[in-house]
C-alpha positions in Angstrom: 1.4 6.9 -17.6 -2.2 5.6 -17.3 -5.0 8.0 -18.3 -8.2 8.4 -16.3 -11.1 10.6 -17.4 -12.0 13.3 -14.9 -14.4 16.2 -14.9 -12.1 19.2 -14.2 -8.5 20.3 -14.5 -6.9 19.8 -11.1 -3.8 18.4 -9.5 -4.1 15.8 -6.8 -1.2 14.5 -4.8 -1.2 11.1 -3.2 1.5 10.4 -0.7 1.6 6.6 -0.3 3.1 5.4 3.0 3.8 1.7 3.6 3.1 0.8 7.2 5.9 0.8 9.8 7.7 -2.4 10.7 5.3 -5.0 11.9 5.6 -8.3 13.8 5.0 -10.2 10.6 7.9 -8.5 8.9 10.4 -9.7 11.5 8.9 -13.1 12.3 9.0 -14.7 8.9 5.3 -14.7 8.7 2.7 -13.9 6.1 1.1 -10.6 7.0 -1.9 -10.6 4.7 -5.1 -9.7 6.5 -3.8 -10.9 9.9 -3.9 -8.5 12.9 -0.1 -8.3 13.2 0.7 -5.0 15.1 3.6 -2.6 14.6 6.8 -3.3 16.5 8.3 -0.6 18.8 10.5 0.3 15.9 7.5 0.4 13.6 5.8 2.9 15.9 8.9 5.1 15.8 9.0 4.9 12.0 5.3 5.8 11.8 5.9 8.9 13.9 8.9 9.9 11.8 6.7 9.6 8.7 4.1 11.8 10.3 6.6 14.4 11.1 7.9 14.4 7.5 4.4 14.8 6.1 3.6 17.9 8.1 5.5 20.0 5.6 3.4 18.4 2.7 0.3 20.0 4.4 -2.0 17.0 3.7 -5.7 17.5 3.4 -6.9 13.9 4.1 -5.6 10.6 5.4 -7.0 7.4 3.9 -5.8 4.1 5.3 -6.1 0.3 5.0 -8.2 -0.9 7.9 -5.7 -3.6 8.8 -4.1 -3.1 12.3 -0.5 -2.3 11.2 -1.6 0.2 8.6 -4.2 1.8 10.9 -1.6 2.2 13.7 0.7 3.9 11.2 -2.1 6.2 10.1 -2.9 7.1 13.7 0.7 8.3 14.2 0.5 10.4 11.1 -2.9 11.7 12.1 -1.6 12.9 15.4 1.2 14.8 13.6 -0.9 16.5 10.9 -4.2 16.9 12.9 -6.5 15.1 10.5 -9.1 12.3 10.9 -8.6 8.9 9.3 -10.7 7.4 6.6 -10.5 3.6 6.5 -10.7 1.9 3.1 -10.9 -1.9 2.6 -9.6 -1.5 -0.9 -6.1 -0.6 0.4 -5.6 -3.9 2.2 -2.6 -6.2 1.6 -3.1 -9.3 -0.5 -4.8 -12.0 1.5 -3.2 -15.4 1.2 -6.1 -17.1 2.9 -5.1 -19.9 5.3 -1.6 -18.6 5.2 -2.5 -15.2 6.7 -0.5 -14.8 9.9 1.1 -18.1 9.5 4.9 -18.6 9.6 6.6 -19.5 6.4 7.8 -22.8 8.0 4.4 -23.8 9.2 2.8 -22.9 5.9 5.2 -25.2 4.1 4.9 -28.0 6.6 1.1 -28.0 7.0 0.0 -27.1 3.4 2.8 -28.3 1.1 0.8 -28.3 -2.1 -0.6 -24.8 -1.7 2.8 -23.6 -0.6 4.5 -25.0 -3.7 1.9 -23.3 -6.0 2.3 -20.0 -4.2 6.1 -20.1 -4.3 5.9 -21.0 -8.0 3.9 -17.8 -8.5 0.9 -19.7 -9.9 -1.2 -16.7 -10.9 -4.4 -18.6 -10.3 -3.4 -19.7 -6.8 -5.5 -18.3 -3.9 -4.7 -20.5 -0.9 -7.7 -21.3 1.2 -9.9 -18.4 0.3 -7.2 -15.9 -0.4 -6.9 -13.5 -3.4 -5.4 -14.1 -6.8 -3.0 -11.5 -8.2 -5.7 -10.2 -10.6 -8.2 -9.7 -7.8 -5.7 -7.6 -5.8 -4.7 -5.5 -8.8 -8.4 -4.8 -9.5 -9.2 -4.0 -5.9 -6.2 -1.7 -5.3 -6.5 0.1 -8.7 -10.2 0.8 -8.0 -9.3 2.2 -4.6 -6.6 4.5 -6.0 -8.9 5.9 -8.6 -11.7 6.3 -6.1 -9.5 8.2 -3.6 -8.1 10.5 -6.3 -11.6 11.3 -7.5 -13.1 11.8 -4.1 -10.3 14.1 -3.0 -9.6 15.9 -6.3 -7.4 18.8 -5.8 -6.2 17.7 -2.4 -3.0 16.2 -0.9 -3.9 12.8 0.4 -1.8 10.5 2.6 -2.6 6.9 1.6 -1.4 4.3 4.1 -1.2 0.8 2.8 1.1 -2.3 2.5 4.1 -3.4 0.5 2.4 -5.6 -2.2 -0.7 -3.3 -2.3 1.6 -0.4 -3.0 3.3 -2.3 -5.8 -0.1 -2.9 -7.4 -0.9 0.8 -7.0 2.4 1.5 -8.9 1.5 -1.0 -11.6 -1.9 0.6 -11.9 -0.9 4.2 -12.3 2.0 3.3 -14.7 -0.3 1.3 -16.9 1.6 -1.9 -16.4 -1.5 -4.0 -15.9 -1.9 -6.9 -13.4 1.6 -8.2 -12.6 1.1 -11.7 -13.8 3.6 -14.1 -15.4 7.2 -12.9 -15.9 7.5 -9.5 -14.2 9.8 -7.0 -15.8 9.7 -4.7 -12.9 9.0 -5.1 -9.2 8.7 -2.4 -6.5 8.7 -3.2 -2.7 8.7 0.0 -0.7 10.4 0.0 2.6 8.5 0.2 5.9 7.3 3.8 6.6 8.6 5.1 3.3 6.8 7.8 1.4 6.1 7.7 -2.4 4.5 10.7 -4.1 2.2 10.2 -7.1 0.4 13.1 -8.7 -2.8 13.0 -10.7 -3.3 15.9 -13.1 -6.2 16.5 -15.4 -5.5 18.2 -18.7 -8.5 19.0 -21.0 -10.6 16.6 -19.1 -8.1 13.7 -19.3 -6.2 12.5 -16.3 -2.5 11.7 -16.3 -0.3 10.2 -13.5 3.1 11.6 -12.6 5.5 9.8 -10.3 7.4 12.4 -8.3 9.3 10.1 -5.9 9.3 6.5 -4.9 10.4 4.9 -1.6 11.7 8.0 0.1 13.2 7.0 3.4 15.3 10.2 4.2 13.0 10.9 7.2 13.9 7.5 8.7 17.6 8.4 9.1 18.6 7.8 12.7 15.4 6.0 13.6 16.3 2.8 15.4 
């Protein structure tokens, strides 16, 4: 696991929650930084995640400021009775001109950019979007900042599918997921993943307790 230097020996739990099902997830659209809201099912999933997190006794909620994540965080906040801190660093990857666009329209209107994106060109950032390296650096910095600012706490971190994958790659020391990927993680909507940061002799270590826990979503439809 990746090591991070810290000042004191403490354990900090981060409960990563992917937002509930959003319009972009069911409409064959790029979510990105678009204002796609949760669907009715997504709202129910968010409330189920909140109910499941009550037993974890969280001490803080930090969320991406994009609508679908913020709506998920609001449902969790209502369940656990905590305010929400918004963090730009937890946003999903922006694909620029493709944000909010249907896959079909993106391919038809911007065929060259589409081809490069689908080919996983690591340098491709359609129309002002972000490269893979940019997202990895942004998300990794956000995770380290949240762990440091809330050291010793139990933090709910509400984010997005690709952003959560970058968080996983960061804490596991895999580096930016460029080129041929040997591992890929795409957490389900409203799933909970538990990462723990522990400092030993002033050096921080990450431990992965659980990934993509969806037990709380059983029967949610």
